[in-house]
C-alpha positions in Angstrom: -4.5 13.5 -14.6 -2.2 12.3 -12.1 -0.1 9.0 -12.0 0.2 6.9 -8.9 1.9 4.1 -7.3 -0.3 2.1 -4.8 1.5 -0.1 -2.5 0.4 -2.7 -0.1 1.7 -2.1 3.4 2.9 -5.6 5.0 5.4 -7.5 3.0 5.9 -4.4 0.7 6.6 -1.4 2.8 7.4 -3.2 6.1 8.6 -6.5 6.8 6.0 -9.4 6.9 6.3 -11.1 10.0 3.7 -13.8 9.7 1.7 -12.1 12.4 -0.3 -9.1 12.6 1.7 -5.8 12.8 0.0 -3.1 14.5 2.6 -2.1 17.3 5.4 0.5 16.3 8.2 -1.6 18.0 7.1 -4.4 15.4 7.0 -2.2 12.4 10.5 -2.5 10.5 10.4 -0.8 7.0 12.3 -2.9 4.5 15.6 -2.0 3.3 15.0 -0.6 -0.2 11.8 1.0 0.6 13.2 4.7 1.0 15.4 4.6 -2.2 12.5 3.2 -4.2 10.0 5.6 -2.9 12.4 8.5 -3.6 12.8 7.2 -7.4 9.0 7.0 -7.7 8.5 10.6 -6.3 11.2 11.9 -8.7 9.3 10.3 -11.4 6.0 12.2 -10.5 4.2 9.3 -8.9 1.7 9.9 -6.2 2.2 7.4 -3.4 -0.8 5.7 -1.7 -0.7 2.5 0.6 -3.8 0.3 0.4 -3.9 -2.4 3.0 -6.1 -5.0 4.6 -6.2 -4.8 8.3 -8.5 -7.5 9.4 -7.0 -7.8 12.9 -9.4 -4.8 13.9 -12.6 -6.9 12.9 -11.1 -9.8 14.9 -10.5 -7.6 18.1 -6.7 -8.2 17.9 -6.1 -4.5 17.7 -8.1 -1.4 17.4 -8.4 1.5 14.6 -6.5 3.6 17.0 -3.6 1.2 17.1 -3.6 1.4 13.2 -4.0 5.1 13.2 -1.2 5.7 15.5 1.4 3.3 13.5 0.2 5.2 10.1 0.7 8.3 11.7 4.4 7.4 12.8 5.1 5.9 9.2 3.9 9.1 7.5 6.0 11.3 9.8 9.0 9.0 9.5 8.8 9.0 5.6 8.3 12.8 5.6 11.5 13.3 7.3 13.1 11.6 4.5 11.3 13.8 2.1 8.9 11.2 0.9 5.1 11.9 1.0 2.5 9.4 1.3 -0.6 11.1 -0.1 -3.2 8.8 1.9 -3.2 5.5 3.5 -6.5 3.5 2.9 -7.3 0.3 4.9 -10.0 -2.2 5.3 -10.9 -3.0 9.0 -13.1 -5.9 8.0 -12.8 -9.8 8.0 -14.5 -12.1 5.6 -15.5 -14.3 8.3 -16.9 -11.7 10.5 -18.8 -9.6 7.7 -18.8 -8.7 4.2 -17.5 -5.6 2.7 -16.5 -4.2 -0.8 -13.4 -2.3 0.6 -11.3 -5.6 1.3 -8.8 -6.4 -1.3 -9.4 -8.0 -3.9 -12.3 -5.9 -4.2 -11.3 -2.4 -5.6 -13.4 0.1 -3.6 -10.2 1.5 -1.8 -8.4 1.9 -5.1 -11.3 3.4 -6.8 -11.6 6.1 -3.9 -7.8 7.0 -4.4 -8.2 7.3 -8.3 -11.2 9.5 -7.8 -10.0 11.5 -4.8 -6.7 12.4 -6.4 -7.6 12.6 -10.1 -5.4 9.6 -11.0 -5.3 8.1 -14.3 -5.4 4.2 -13.8 -3.7 3.6 -17.1 -0.7 5.2 -15.9 -0.5 3.9 -12.5 0.6 0.8 -10.7 -0.4 -1.3 -7.6 2.6 -3.1 -6.1 1.6 -6.0 -3.7 2.8 -9.2 -2.4 -0.8 -11.2 -2.6 -2.4 -11.8 -5.6 -5.5 -10.0 -4.1 -3.4 -6.8 -4.4 -2.9 -7.0 -8.0 -6.6 -8.1 -8.6 -7.8 -5.0 -6.7 -5.8 -2.8 -8.9 -6.8 -4.7 -12.0 -10.5 -4.1 -11.3 -9.9 -0.5 -11.2 -7.6 -0.5 -14.5 -4.4 -0.2 -12.7 -1.6 -2.5 -13.7 -0.3 -4.8 -11.0 3.1 -5.7 -10.0 3.2 -8.9 -7.7 6.3 -9.5 -5.7 7.2 -11.8 -3.1 6.7 -10.6 0.6 9.9 -8.7 1.8 11.3 -8.4 -1.6 13.2 -5.5 -2.7 11.1 -2.7 -3.6 13.8 -1.0 -5.8 14.0 -4.1 -7.8 10.2 -4.3 -8.0 9.8 -0.9 -9.6 12.0 -1.8 -12.5 9.1 -2.4 -14.8 7.9 1.2 -14.0 11.3 2.7 -14.7 11.7 0.9 -18.0 8.0 1.8 -19.1 9.1 5.5 -19.3 
């Protein structure tokens, strides 16, 4: 079985701005993200992003906007030799409709585990909200809760030490 690090997007991969981030010009990858992802890649972890994108349900932006942003992110990281296996996102908002894919529910985590044959006991979910850690925990994945815009390089220290 594989091992993975699942990452929230806003506040972990890119700067949390306090507003919806869906335009490429507003998307700023945080400074320690590239070196941290390189370390995780070298350690043999599959890298997967799991994100709530409720602005879609609210009509603030479209699925096409999110897909465009994610395509650019994946391409930019690939140029750096970092491969994101998949980006899962929930387009729903609890005030507009219910779903089981929005974190803290674990459907998207479970999909990733099944699709990529991931051992949850050897995997981590890094997020800046309690709901990220809860989604991972529900699927048996260890959580690492960080502050928004925190150094991802420092956040992965527990993973490095666990080996």
